[in-house]
C-alpha positions in Angstrom: 34.3 96.9 41.2 32.6 93.5 41.2 29.1 94.5 42.5 30.2 96.3 45.7 28.6 99.7 46.3 31.6 100.7 48.5 34.4 99.3 46.3 35.0 96.6 48.9 35.5 92.9 48.2 32.0 91.5 48.6 29.3 90.5 47.8 30.7 88.5 45.0 30.1 85.4 42.8 33.0 83.5 41.3 33.9 80.3 39.6 35.9 77.7 41.4 38.6 75.5 39.7 36.2 72.6 39.6 33.6 74.5 37.6 31.2 75.2 40.5 30.3 78.7 41.6 30.7 80.2 45.1 28.8 83.1 46.4 29.8 85.7 49.0 26.7 87.3 50.4 24.7 88.0 53.5 23.5 84.9 55.4 19.7 85.3 55.8 18.8 81.7 56.4 17.0 82.3 59.7 14.9 85.1 58.2 14.1 83.4 54.9 13.9 79.7 55.6 10.2 79.7 56.4 9.5 81.7 53.3 10.9 79.3 50.8 8.5 78.3 48.0 6.8 75.0 48.4 9.0 73.3 45.8 12.2 74.6 47.3 14.2 73.0 50.2 17.6 73.2 51.7 19.7 70.6 53.6 20.9 71.3 57.1 24.4 72.1 55.8 23.0 74.7 53.2 22.5 78.4 53.9 20.3 80.9 52.1 22.7 83.6 51.0 21.5 86.9 49.5 23.4 89.0 47.0 22.3 92.2 45.4 20.6 92.2 42.0 23.5 94.4 40.7 26.0 91.7 41.8 24.3 89.0 39.8 23.8 91.2 36.8 27.5 92.1 36.8 28.5 88.4 37.1 26.2 87.4 34.3 28.7 88.5 31.6 31.3 86.2 33.2 29.1 83.1 33.4 29.4 80.8 30.4 26.3 79.7 28.6 27.4 76.1 28.6 
């Protein structure tokens, strides 16, 4: 189980072959866009994706320090 409460496949966080990370989560852009902190912004092609705290904590052990 990679952070799923129902033993399904998502949400998830994984490393791509180029070293970047991808996130599978719930798109909440419409709901959260206006609530971004003043020092945060997103481009038109970016989305605000929410994952559970548990998903991120489980992924932490697989994320390299450097």
